[in-house]
C-alpha positions in Angstrom: 29.7 12.7 29.2 33.3 13.6 28.7 32.6 17.1 30.0 29.7 16.3 32.3 29.6 18.2 35.6 27.0 17.9 38.3 27.2 19.7 41.6 25.3 17.0 43.4 28.0 14.4 42.8 30.4 13.8 45.7 33.4 12.8 43.5 34.5 11.5 40.2 33.1 7.9 40.7 29.4 7.6 39.8 27.0 5.3 38.0 24.1 5.9 35.6 21.5 3.6 34.0 20.5 4.2 30.4 17.4 2.4 29.3 14.7 2.2 26.7 12.7 -0.1 24.5 13.0 -1.5 21.0 10.3 -3.2 18.9 11.7 -5.5 16.3 10.6 -4.7 12.7 11.2 -8.3 11.6 12.5 -11.7 12.7 16.3 -11.4 12.6 19.6 -11.8 14.3 20.4 -8.5 15.9 23.9 -7.4 17.0 24.5 -4.8 19.8 27.8 -3.0 20.3 29.1 -1.4 23.5 32.3 0.7 23.9 33.1 2.6 27.0 35.5 5.0 28.8 34.6 3.7 32.3 32.6 0.5 32.6 29.4 -0.7 31.1 27.1 -3.7 30.9 24.3 -4.1 28.4 21.2 -6.1 29.3 18.3 -7.1 27.0 15.1 -8.1 29.0 17.2 -8.3 32.2 19.7 -10.8 30.6 23.3 -9.8 30.4 24.3 -9.6 26.7 27.6 -7.6 26.8 30.0 -7.2 29.7 32.4 -4.4 29.1 33.1 -3.9 32.8 34.6 -7.1 34.3 37.3 -7.6 31.7 38.2 -4.8 29.4 40.4 -4.5 26.3 42.0 -1.1 25.5 40.9 0.4 22.2 40.9 3.7 20.4 37.4 4.9 21.3 37.0 8.3 23.0 40.4 9.6 22.0 42.1 6.3 22.9 40.9 6.5 26.5 38.3 3.7 26.1 37.8 0.1 25.2 37.3 -1.8 22.0 33.7 -2.2 21.0 32.4 -5.5 22.6 29.5 -7.1 20.7 26.7 -9.5 21.5 24.1 -11.0 19.2 20.5 -12.3 19.9 17.5 -13.5 17.9 14.6 -11.0 17.8 11.0 -11.6 16.8 8.9 -9.2 14.7 6.6 -7.0 16.8 8.2 -8.1 20.1 9.2 -5.3 22.5 12.7 -5.6 24.1 13.9 -3.7 27.2 17.4 -2.4 26.6 19.4 -1.3 29.7 23.0 -0.2 30.0 24.6 0.2 33.5 27.4 2.7 33.1 30.2 3.6 35.5 32.2 6.8 35.1 35.9 6.9 34.1 37.4 6.0 37.4 35.6 2.6 37.3 37.6 1.5 34.2 39.8 -1.6 34.6 42.2 -0.2 31.9 45.7 1.1 32.8 44.8 4.7 33.5 48.0 6.4 32.3 47.1 10.0 31.4 43.6 9.1 30.3 42.1 9.4 33.7 42.8 13.1 33.7 40.4 13.4 30.7 36.7 13.8 31.5 34.0 11.9 33.3 33.8 9.0 30.9 31.8 8.0 27.9 29.7 5.2 26.5 28.7 4.3 22.9 25.7 2.0 22.3 24.9 0.6 18.9 22.7 -2.0 17.3 21.7 -3.3 13.9 20.2 -6.3 12.1 22.9 -8.8 11.1 23.0 -8.8 7.3 24.4 -11.0 4.6 26.2 -8.6 2.2 25.5 -10.6 -1.0 21.8 -11.0 -0.2 21.5 -7.3 0.5 23.1 -6.4 -2.8 20.7 -8.7 -4.7 17.8 -7.2 -2.8 18.9 -3.6 -3.5 19.4 -4.4 -7.2 15.9 -5.9 -7.5 14.3 -2.8 -5.9 16.3 -0.5 -8.2 15.2 -2.2 -11.4 11.8 -0.6 -11.3 12.9 2.9 -10.2 13.2 5.9 -12.5 16.2 7.2 -10.6 18.4 5.5 -7.9 20.7 6.9 -5.3 23.5 4.5 -4.4 25.0 4.6 -0.9 28.0 2.3 -1.3 29.0 0.1 1.7 27.2 -2.5 3.8 28.4 -1.7 7.3 25.9 -0.8 10.0 26.5 2.9 9.4 25.5 2.8 5.7 23.1 -0.1 5.2 20.0 2.0 4.5 17.4 0.8 2.0 17.6 2.3 -1.4 15.5 5.4 -2.1 13.2 5.2 -5.1 12.1 8.3 -7.0 9.3 8.4 -9.5 8.2 11.3 -11.7 
C-alpha cells in the first residue's frame, strides 16, 4: 500500500481490515509474524495474538520505515478452521519517530505464518523420504521461506 491512492479518503490517516480463514493441515504449533509501516494488530478467532500498534520497535522493513517483525505462536488442531484478522492503520498511525519516513507512502503491512519446526527432525524426515527416490532436488535451508517438502521424481 506504499503507493495506494483512493479519492474517497479524506486524508492520509485511514484503517483497513484484512481477514481470511486458515484450515490447519495437522496438529502443530503455528507461528505468525506481523511487520508494519503504520500500525497493525493480528487476531486469531477474535483473540489478540500480535500487537504491533501499541508499542513499536523500529526495524528495517519497508525501506527502514517500518517495525521489526513481531511474532506470536499458538497451538492449531488438524482440520480446525481459524479466522485470521489484521487491523491495519496507515503510515500516520505509526508510533515510531517519523523522521523523513512519513513522507514515503501510505504505509504497508506484511503478514506471515508457518508451522514451527525442529530443524534436526525435519532433516531426518527429508532424508528418509529421499532414500526411496530416483532423483532428489535439495532446497537447502530450514527457515519459513524454504522449508518445503522434498520433491520425488520417479521414471
